[in-house]
N, CA, C and O atoms as CSV, one atom per row, in Angstrom:
chain,resi,resn,atom,element,x,y,z
A,1,MET,N,N,10.543,39.846,36.113
A,1,MET,CA,C,10.277,38.814,37.098
A,1,MET,C,C,10.138,39.504,38.464
A,1,MET,O,O,10.970,40.327,38.847
A,2,THR,N,N,9.078,39.153,39.178
A,2,THR,CA,C,8.818,39.779,40.478
A,2,THR,C,C,9.632,39.086,41.576
A,2,THR,O,O,10.195,38.008,41.380
A,3,PHE,N,N,9.672,39.744,42.732
A,3,PHE,CA,C,10.369,39.167,43.882
A,3,PHE,C,C,9.729,37.835,44.294
A,3,PHE,O,O,10.435,36.893,44.655
A,4,ALA,N,N,8.388,37.756,44.240
A,4,ALA,CA,C,7.682,36.522,44.600
A,4,ALA,C,C,8.056,35.377,43.666
A,4,ALA,O,O,8.210,34.239,44.108
A,5,GLN,N,N,8.202,35.673,42.387
A,5,GLN,CA,C,8.597,34.634,41.430
A,5,GLN,C,C,10.025,34.168,41.679
A,5,GLN,O,O,10.330,32.977,41.613
A,6,ILE,N,N,10.879,35.121,41.961
A,6,ILE,CA,C,12.274,34.765,42.268
A,6,ILE,C,C,12.331,33.945,43.555
A,6,ILE,O,O,13.067,32.962,43.639
A,7,ALA,N,N,11.548,34.354,44.560
A,7,ALA,CA,C,11.508,33.617,45.831
A,7,ALA,C,C,10.960,32.214,45.629
A,7,ALA,O,O,11.305,31.311,46.391
A,8,GLY,N,N,10.129,32.008,44.642
A,8,GLY,CA,C,9.579,30.684,44.355
A,8,GLY,C,C,10.595,29.742,43.747
A,8,GLY,O,O,10.399,28.527,43.765
A,9,ILE,N,N,11.671,30.276,43.210
A,9,ILE,CA,C,12.707,29.436,42.603
A,9,ILE,C,C,13.476,28.661,43.674
A,9,ILE,O,O,13.845,27.508,43.451
A,10,LEU,N,N,13.720,29.267,44.816
A,10,LEU,CA,C,14.497,28.617,45.879
A,10,LEU,C,C,13.868,27.294,46.330
A,10,LEU,O,O,14.558,26.274,46.308
A,11,PRO,N,N,12.587,27.260,46.740
A,11,PRO,CA,C,12.018,25.970,47.131
A,11,PRO,C,C,11.879,25.000,45.956
A,11,PRO,O,O,11.886,23.784,46.148
A,12,ALA,N,N,11.754,25.535,44.749
A,12,ALA,CA,C,11.671,24.656,43.578
A,12,ALA,C,C,12.978,23.914,43.348
A,12,ALA,O,O,12.997,22.875,42.689
A,13,ILE,N,N,14.063,24.438,43.883
A,13,ILE,CA,C,15.366,23.768,43.780
A,13,ILE,C,C,15.666,22.975,45.048
A,13,ILE,O,O,16.097,21.824,44.978
A,14,VAL,N,N,15.438,23.589,46.198
A,14,VAL,CA,C,15.821,22.980,47.479
A,14,VAL,C,C,14.965,21.756,47.814
A,14,VAL,O,O,15.519,20.722,48.188
A,15,PHE,N,N,13.647,21.836,47.693
A,15,PHE,CA,C,12.788,20.725,48.087
A,15,PHE,C,C,13.081,19.446,47.303
A,15,PHE,O,O,13.286,18.400,47.919
A,16,PRO,N,N,13.109,19.489,45.966
A,16,PRO,CA,C,13.418,18.245,45.255
A,16,PRO,C,C,14.851,17.775,45.513
A,16,PRO,O,O,15.096,16.573,45.611
A,17,ALA,N,N,15.792,18.704,45.623
A,17,ALA,CA,C,17.186,18.311,45.863
A,17,ALA,C,C,17.325,17.601,47.204
A,17,ALA,O,O,17.995,16.572,47.294
A,18,ALA,N,N,16.703,18.137,48.239
A,18,ALA,CA,C,16.777,17.512,49.563
A,18,ALA,C,C,16.124,16.132,49.552
A,18,ALA,O,O,16.608,15.210,50.208
A,19,THR,N,N,15.051,15.991,48.825
A,19,THR,CA,C,14.350,14.716,48.749
A,19,THR,C,C,15.154,13.707,47.941
A,19,THR,O,O,15.202,12.527,48.289
A,20,ILE,N,N,15.779,14.160,46.871
A,20,ILE,CA,C,16.606,13.271,46.046
A,20,ILE,C,C,17.801,12.767,46.847
A,20,ILE,O,O,18.245,11.638,46.638
A,21,VAL,N,N,18.326,13.573,47.753
A,21,VAL,CA,C,19.442,13.132,48.605
A,21,VAL,C,C,19.027,11.880,49.388
A,21,VAL,O,O,19.794,10.920,49.465
A,22,GLN,N,N,17.828,11.884,49.966
A,22,GLN,CA,C,17.339,10.717,50.717
A,22,GLN,C,C,17.153,9.521,49.792
A,22,GLN,O,O,17.529,8.400,50.135
A,23,LEU,N,N,16.577,9.761,48.628
A,23,LEU,CA,C,16.341,8.681,47.669
A,23,LEU,C,C,17.654,8.044,47.226
A,23,LEU,O,O,17.760,6.818,47.176
A,24,VAL,N,N,18.642,8.852,46.907
A,24,VAL,CA,C,19.949,8.348,46.477
A,24,VAL,C,C,20.613,7.552,47.603
A,24,VAL,O,O,21.208,6.503,47.360
A,25,ARG,N,N,20.508,8.055,48.833
A,25,ARG,CA,C,21.088,7.334,49.972
A,25,ARG,C,C,20.466,5.950,50.125
A,25,ARG,O,O,21.170,4.969,50.368
A,26,MET,N,N,19.145,5.876,49.983
A,26,MET,CA,C,18.461,4.586,50.095
A,26,MET,C,C,18.894,3.620,49.002
A,26,MET,O,O,19.166,2.451,49.272
A,27,VAL,N,N,18.956,4.106,47.785
A,27,VAL,CA,C,19.301,3.246,46.652
A,27,VAL,C,C,20.744,2.773,46.755
A,27,VAL,O,O,21.029,1.600,46.518
A,28,ARG,N,N,21.650,3.667,47.104
A,28,ARG,CA,C,23.063,3.264,47.251
A,28,ARG,C,C,23.255,2.267,48.376
A,28,ARG,O,O,24.009,1.304,48.230
A,29,ALA,N,N,22.582,2.485,49.501
A,29,ALA,CA,C,22.714,1.590,50.649
A,29,ALA,C,C,21.875,0.329,50.483
A,29,ALA,O,O,22.084,-0.660,51.185
A,30,ARG,N,N,20.938,0.367,49.564
A,30,ARG,CA,C,19.992,-0.739,49.371
A,30,ARG,C,C,19.319,-1.103,50.682
A,30,ARG,O,O,19.135,-2.274,51.013
A,31,SER,N,N,18.960,-0.064,51.413
A,31,SER,CA,C,18.348,-0.242,52.724
A,31,SER,C,C,17.496,0.968,53.062
A,31,SER,O,O,17.798,2.097,52.676
A,32,ALA,N,N,16.425,0.702,53.791
A,32,ALA,CA,C,15.568,1.777,54.282
A,32,ALA,C,C,15.796,2.013,55.768
A,32,ALA,O,O,14.963,2.623,56.439
A,33,ALA,N,N,16.909,1.538,56.276
A,33,ALA,CA,C,17.219,1.721,57.691
A,33,ALA,C,C,17.268,3.214,58.014
A,33,ALA,O,O,17.943,3.986,57.332
A,34,GLY,N,N,16.556,3.602,59.047
A,34,GLY,CA,C,16.536,4.998,59.459
A,34,GLY,C,C,15.552,5.862,58.700
A,34,GLY,O,O,15.446,7.056,58.981
A,35,VAL,N,N,14.831,5.299,57.749
A,35,VAL,CA,C,13.862,6.067,56.965
A,35,VAL,C,C,12.487,5.937,57.617
A,35,VAL,O,O,11.997,4.827,57.828
A,36,SER,N,N,11.873,7.064,57.933
A,36,SER,CA,C,10.539,7.064,58.522
A,36,SER,C,C,9.499,7.116,57.404
A,36,SER,O,O,9.320,8.146,56.754
A,37,VAL,N,N,8.827,6.003,57.195
A,37,VAL,CA,C,7.806,5.932,56.152
A,37,VAL,C,C,6.698,6.947,56.425
A,37,VAL,O,O,6.229,7.618,55.506
A,38,ALA,N,N,6.285,7.058,57.672
A,38,ALA,CA,C,5.210,7.995,58.015
A,38,ALA,C,C,5.603,9.437,57.681
A,38,ALA,O,O,4.787,10.204,57.170
A,39,THR,N,N,6.836,9.795,57.966
A,39,THR,CA,C,7.299,11.161,57.682
A,39,THR,C,C,7.264,11.456,56.196
A,39,THR,O,O,6.742,12.491,55.781
A,40,TRP,N,N,7.813,10.558,55.386
A,40,TRP,CA,C,7.852,10.799,53.947
A,40,TRP,C,C,6.457,10.742,53.331
A,40,TRP,O,O,6.187,11.448,52.360
A,41,LEU,N,N,5.577,9.923,53.873
A,41,LEU,CA,C,4.200,9.886,53.403
A,41,LEU,C,C,3.507,11.216,53.698
A,41,LEU,O,O,2.799,11.761,52.851
A,42,LEU,N,N,3.720,11.729,54.906
A,42,LEU,CA,C,3.138,13.025,55.271
A,42,LEU,C,C,3.720,14.164,54.431
A,42,LEU,O,O,2.993,15.070,54.023
A,43,PHE,N,N,5.024,14.118,54.173
A,43,PHE,CA,C,5.628,15.125,53.286
A,43,PHE,C,C,4.962,15.092,51.909
A,43,PHE,O,O,4.681,16.142,51.331
A,44,GLY,N,N,4.715,13.911,51.391
A,44,GLY,CA,C,4.085,13.784,50.077
A,44,GLY,C,C,2.703,14.414,50.053
A,44,GLY,O,O,2.376,15.176,49.143
A,45,PHE,N,N,1.887,14.094,51.063
A,45,PHE,CA,C,0.548,14.681,51.125
A,45,PHE,C,C,0.606,16.191,51.355
A,45,PHE,O,O,-0.212,16.932,50.809
A,46,ALA,N,N,1.556,16.647,52.151
A,46,ALA,CA,C,1.704,18.082,52.397
A,46,ALA,C,C,2.091,18.816,51.112
A,46,ALA,O,O,1.589,19.908,50.844
A,47,ASN,N,N,2.974,18.224,50.327
A,47,ASN,CA,C,3.360,18.858,49.060
A,47,ASN,C,C,2.190,18.927,48.094
A,47,ASN,O,O,2.032,19.925,47.392
A,48,LEU,N,N,1.374,17.892,48.044
A,48,LEU,CA,C,0.180,17.935,47.192
A,48,LEU,C,C,-0.793,19.010,47.680
A,48,LEU,O,O,-1.358,19.758,46.882
A,49,ALA,N,N,-0.978,19.078,48.988
A,49,ALA,CA,C,-1.913,20.058,49.545
A,49,ALA,C,C,-1.446,21.488,49.298
A,49,ALA,O,O,-2.257,22.349,48.958
A,50,ILE,N,N,-0.167,21.751,49.462
A,50,ILE,CA,C,0.323,23.117,49.261
A,50,ILE,C,C,0.270,23.501,47.782
A,50,ILE,O,O,0.079,24.671,47.451
A,51,TYR,N,N,0.438,22.527,46.899
A,51,TYR,CA,C,0.289,22.793,45.462
A,51,TYR,C,C,-1.142,23.250,45.161
A,51,TYR,O,O,-1.357,24.221,44.435
A,52,ILE,N,N,-2.102,22.541,45.725
A,52,ILE,CA,C,-3.504,22.906,45.509
A,52,ILE,C,C,-3.808,24.259,46.155
A,52,ILE,O,O,-4.476,25.102,45.556
A,53,TYR,N,N,-3.321,24.457,47.361
A,53,TYR,CA,C,-3.574,25.698,48.097
A,53,TYR,C,C,-2.974,26.918,47.390
A,53,TYR,O,O,-3.590,27.983,47.355
A,54,ALA,N,N,-1.786,26.760,46.835
A,54,ALA,CA,C,-1.095,27.889,46.205
A,54,ALA,C,C,-1.769,28.344,44.915
A,54,ALA,O,O,-1.596,29.493,44.509
A,55,GLU,N,N,-2.517,27.485,44.275
A,55,GLU,CA,C,-3.229,27.791,43.028
A,55,GLU,C,C,-2.311,28.336,41.940
A,55,GLU,O,O,-2.696,29.226,41.182
A,56,ARG,N,N,-1.126,27.812,41.867
A,56,ARG,CA,C,-0.175,28.208,40.814
A,56,ARG,C,C,0.108,26.973,39.956
A,56,ARG,O,O,1.244,26.509,39.854
A,57,TYR,N,N,-0.945,26.464,39.352
A,57,TYR,CA,C,-0.922,25.165,38.701
A,57,TYR,C,C,-0.019,25.076,37.480
A,57,TYR,O,O,0.454,23.990,37.147
A,58,THR,N,N,0.226,26.178,36.817
A,58,THR,CA,C,1.015,26.127,35.584
A,58,THR,C,C,2.436,26.645,35.739
A,58,THR,O,O,3.223,26.574,34.795
A,59,GLU,N,N,2.772,27.157,36.893
A,59,GLU,CA,C,4.122,27.694,37.088
A,59,GLU,C,C,5.101,26.561,37.373
A,59,GLU,O,O,4.831,25.683,38.192
A,60,TRP,N,N,6.236,26.594,36.691
A,60,TRP,CA,C,7.200,25.503,36.825
A,60,TRP,C,C,7.716,25.376,38.251
A,60,TRP,O,O,8.032,24.276,38.705
A,61,GLN,N,N,7.803,26.515,38.967
A,61,GLN,CA,C,8.277,26.464,40.348
A,61,GLN,C,C,7.349,25.618,41.219
A,61,GLN,O,O,7.816,24.843,42.053
A,62,ALA,N,N,6.057,25.763,41.029
A,62,ALA,CA,C,5.085,24.978,41.796
A,62,ALA,C,C,5.098,23.523,41.361
A,62,ALA,O,O,5.012,22.622,42.195
A,63,ILE,N,N,5.205,23.290,40.080
A,63,ILE,CA,C,5.204,21.916,39.565
A,63,ILE,C,C,6.431,21.164,40.062
A,63,ILE,O,O,6.319,20.039,40.548
A,64,VAL,N,N,7.585,21.775,39.944
A,64,VAL,CA,C,8.827,21.109,40.375
A,64,VAL,C,C,8.932,21.074,41.890
A,64,VAL,O,O,9.229,20.031,42.473
A,65,GLY,N,N,8.692,22.204,42.524
A,65,GLY,CA,C,8.878,22.306,43.967
A,65,GLY,C,C,7.876,21.532,44.790
A,65,GLY,O,O,8.186,21.097,45.898
A,66,MET,N,N,6.670,21.354,44.260
A,66,MET,CA,C,5.630,20.683,45.035
A,66,MET,C,C,5.234,19.331,44.459
A,66,MET,O,O,5.288,18.319,45.158
A,67,LEU,N,N,4.836,19.305,43.194
A,67,LEU,CA,C,4.367,18.040,42.609
A,67,LEU,C,C,5.506,17.042,42.412
A,67,LEU,O,O,5.388,15.880,42.801
A,68,PHE,N,N,6.596,17.485,41.817
A,68,PHE,CA,C,7.730,16.576,41.605
A,68,PHE,C,C,8.271,16.070,42.935
A,68,PHE,O,O,8.612,14.894,43.066
A,69,THR,N,N,8.347,16.954,43.915
A,69,THR,CA,C,8.818,16.545,45.236
A,69,THR,C,C,7.859,15.536,45.861
A,69,THR,O,O,8.304,14.584,46.502
A,70,ALA,N,N,6.554,15.728,45.686
A,70,ALA,CA,C,5.572,14.770,46.208
A,70,ALA,C,C,5.763,13.395,45.560
A,70,ALA,O,O,5.673,12.369,46.236
A,71,VAL,N,N,6.022,13.379,44.273
A,71,VAL,CA,C,6.256,12.107,43.585
A,71,VAL,C,C,7.480,11.410,44.176
A,71,VAL,O,O,7.444,10.207,44.434
A,72,ILE,N,N,8.547,12.149,44.388
A,72,ILE,CA,C,9.761,11.561,44.972
A,72,ILE,C,C,9.477,11.080,46.401
A,72,ILE,O,O,9.963,10.023,46.804
A,73,ASP,N,N,8.698,11.845,47.164
A,73,ASP,CA,C,8.319,11.418,48.516
A,73,ASP,C,C,7.631,10.053,48.468
A,73,ASP,O,O,7.956,9.162,49.252
A,74,PHE,N,N,6.691,9.895,47.556
A,74,PHE,CA,C,5.952,8.636,47.462
A,74,PHE,C,C,6.826,7.498,46.925
A,74,PHE,O,O,6.603,6.338,47.270
A,75,VAL,N,N,7.809,7.813,46.093
A,75,VAL,CA,C,8.772,6.785,45.645
A,75,VAL,C,C,9.591,6.308,46.835
A,75,VAL,O,O,9.840,5.109,46.969
A,76,ILE,N,N,10.012,7.217,47.697
A,76,ILE,CA,C,10.754,6.837,48.904
A,76,ILE,C,C,9.905,5.917,49.772
A,76,ILE,O,O,10.398,4.907,50.275
A,77,VAL,N,N,8.636,6.259,49.949
A,77,VAL,CA,C,7.733,5.422,50.747
A,77,VAL,C,C,7.607,4.033,50.131
A,77,VAL,O,O,7.702,3.027,50.834
A,78,ALA,N,N,7.395,3.979,48.824
A,78,ALA,CA,C,7.240,2.685,48.154
A,78,ALA,C,C,8.508,1.840,48.272
A,78,ALA,O,O,8.432,0.643,48.549
A,79,LEU,N,N,9.654,2.448,48.065
A,79,LEU,CA,C,10.909,1.706,48.195
A,79,LEU,C,C,11.124,1.224,49.621
A,79,LEU,O,O,11.573,0.099,49.842
A,80,ALA,N,N,10.806,2.070,50.583
A,80,ALA,CA,C,10.986,1.688,51.987
A,80,ALA,C,C,10.063,0.536,52.368
A,80,ALA,O,O,10.446,-0.340,53.143
A,81,LEU,N,N,8.857,0.536,51.829
A,81,LEU,CA,C,7.903,-0.506,52.186
A,81,LEU,C,C,8.093,-1.810,51.418
A,81,LEU,O,O,7.934,-2.893,51.981
A,82,PHE,N,N,8.432,-1.709,50.137
A,82,PHE,CA,C,8.392,-2.898,49.295
A,82,PHE,C,C,9.734,-3.363,48.752
A,82,PHE,O,O,9.875,-4.540,48.420
A,83,ARG,N,N,10.703,-2.502,48.652
A,83,ARG,CA,C,11.980,-2.887,48.052
A,83,ARG,C,C,13.078,-3.068,49.087
A,83,ARG,O,O,13.759,-4.093,49.101
A,84,TYR,N,N,13.249,-2.087,49.946
A,84,TYR,CA,C,14.346,-2.103,50.918
A,84,TYR,C,C,13.817,-2.246,52.336
A,84,TYR,O,O,14.316,-1.600,53.258
A,85,ARG,N,N,12.836,-3.068,52.508
A,85,ARG,CA,C,12.202,-3.236,53.817
A,85,ARG,C,C,13.210,-3.750,54.835
A,85,ARG,O,O,13.960,-4.690,54.575
A,86,VAL,N,N,13.208,-3.121,55.978
A,86,VAL,CA,C,14.125,-3.501,57.049
A,86,VAL,C,C,13.345,-4.328,58.056
A,86,VAL,O,O,12.261,-3.939,58.491
A,87,ALA,N,N,13.913,-5.482,58.424
A,87,ALA,CA,C,13.263,-6.328,59.416
A,87,ALA,C,C,13.325,-5.645,60.780
A,87,ALA,O,O,14.381,-5.186,61.215
A,88,THR,N,N,12.207,-5.588,61.425
A,88,THR,CA,C,12.162,-5.025,62.772
A,88,THR,C,C,12.480,-6.125,63.771
A,88,THR,O,O,12.376,-7.305,63.433
A,89,PRO,N,N,12.860,-5.776,64.978
A,89,PRO,CA,C,13.134,-6.813,65.974
A,89,PRO,C,C,11.946,-7.752,66.187
A,89,PRO,O,O,12.139,-8.949,66.399
A,90,VAL,N,N,10.723,-7.225,66.132
A,90,VAL,CA,C,9.544,-8.066,66.306
A,90,VAL,C,C,9.436,-9.062,65.163
A,90,VAL,O,O,9.124,-10.231,65.392
A,91,THR,N,N,9.689,-8.622,63.934
A,91,THR,CA,C,9.643,-9.499,62.777
A,91,THR,C,C,10.694,-10.591,62.901
A,91,THR,O,O,10.416,-11.754,62.609
A,92,GLU,N,N,11.890,-10.233,63.326
A,92,GLU,CA,C,12.960,-11.221,63.474
A,92,GLU,C,C,12.615,-12.253,64.538
A,92,GLU,O,O,12.878,-13.441,64.351
A,93,VAL,N,N,12.029,-11.817,65.657
A,93,VAL,CA,C,11.647,-12.746,66.724
A,93,VAL,C,C,10.576,-13.699,66.220
A,93,VAL,O,O,10.639,-14.900,66.485
A,94,ARG,N,N,9.600,-13.177,65.499
A,94,ARG,CA,C,8.541,-14.038,64.954
A,94,ARG,C,C,9.111,-15.031,63.960
A,94,ARG,O,O,8.713,-16.196,63.955
A,95,ALA,N,N,10.037,-14.590,63.117
A,95,ALA,CA,C,10.642,-15.491,62.132
A,95,ALA,C,C,11.418,-16.599,62.823
A,95,ALA,O,O,11.322,-17.761,62.426
A,96,LYS,N,N,12.182,-16.259,63.847
A,96,LYS,CA,C,12.952,-17.266,64.583
A,96,LYS,C,C,12.019,-18.214,65.317
A,96,LYS,O,O,12.277,-19.416,65.373
A,97,ALA,N,N,10.953,-17.695,65.871
A,97,ALA,CA,C,10.005,-18.536,66.598
A,97,ALA,C,C,9.317,-19.515,65.658
A,97,ALA,O,O,9.120,-20.677,66.013
A,98,SER,N,N,8.950,-19.060,64.465
A,98,SER,CA,C,8.284,-19.963,63.532
A,98,SER,C,C,9.239,-21.046,63.050
A,98,SER,O,O,8.817,-22.182,62.833
A,99,VAL,N,N,10.517,-20.719,62.877
A,99,VAL,CA,C,11.507,-21.725,62.489
A,99,VAL,C,C,11.687,-22.728,63.620
A,99,VAL,O,O,11.796,-23.929,63.374
A,100,ALA,N,N,11.719,-22.248,64.845
A,100,ALA,CA,C,11.902,-23.135,65.996
A,100,ALA,C,C,10.739,-24.111,66.120
A,100,ALA,O,O,10.935,-25.268,66.493
A,101,PHE,N,N,9.534,-23.653,65.811
A,101,PHE,CA,C,8.376,-24.529,65.917
A,101,PHE,C,C,8.252,-25.465,64.732
A,101,PHE,O,O,7.727,-26.569,64.874
A,102,VAL,N,N,8.720,-25.053,63.571
A,102,VAL,CA,C,8.617,-25.871,62.374
A,102,VAL,C,C,9.690,-26.948,62.364
A,102,VAL,O,O,9.421,-28.083,61.969
A,103,ALA,N,N,10.890,-26.614,62.788
A,103,ALA,CA,C,12.004,-27.551,62.702
A,103,ALA,C,C,11.747,-28.854,63.458
A,103,ALA,O,O,11.993,-29.911,62.877
A,104,PRO,N,N,11.269,-28.865,64.712
A,104,PRO,CA,C,11.055,-30.138,65.396
A,104,PRO,C,C,10.033,-31.025,64.687
A,104,PRO,O,O,10.193,-32.246,64.661
A,105,ARG,N,N,9.003,-30.442,64.121
A,105,ARG,CA,C,8.003,-31.237,63.402
A,105,ARG,C,C,8.616,-31.892,62.179
A,105,ARG,O,O,8.328,-33.049,61.873
A,106,ALA,N,N,9.460,-31.148,61.482
A,106,ALA,CA,C,10.104,-31.697,60.284
A,106,ALA,C,C,11.014,-32.862,60.653
A,106,ALA,O,O,11.073,-33.854,59.926
A,107,GLN,N,N,11.722,-32.753,61.770
A,107,GLN,CA,C,12.622,-33.826,62.206
A,107,GLN,C,C,11.802,-35.037,62.677
A,107,GLN,O,O,12.215,-36.175,62.452
A,108,ALA,N,N,10.685,-34.822,63.306
A,108,ALA,CA,C,9.865,-35.923,63.811
A,108,ALA,C,C,9.257,-36.737,62.688
A,108,ALA,O,O,8.994,-37.928,62.858
A,109,ALA,N,N,9.033,-36.118,61.553
A,109,ALA,CA,C,8.421,-36.820,60.430
A,109,ALA,C,C,9.382,-37.801,59.778
A,109,ALA,O,O,8.932,-38.737,59.117
A,110,HIS,N,N,10.666,-37.625,59.934
A,110,HIS,CA,C,11.644,-38.510,59.277
A,110,HIS,C,C,11.875,-39.716,60.064
A,110,HIS,O,O,12.665,-40.572,59.666
């Protein structure tokens, strides 16, 4: 095994492990509070791009370190957007405003 192959093992362990830490935190908290969707989306695309650039398509280090990590990045994005969506202050204000406007009409109809 060459030094380059051994050096490839480190990111193959660190990148997915670091990403799984974020995923586990989100799932345990059942919240995406503090999660930057744009950052994780960019990480996902960067991991795909570096996999293609490295041209090491069959090596497990590249598959785990880049492709698997990209998949986890996109799972984090999907969970943040669709499962554990956090209401922003603007969303909360709009929701309260729509309730305020709907409630008087409902009372007037009775």
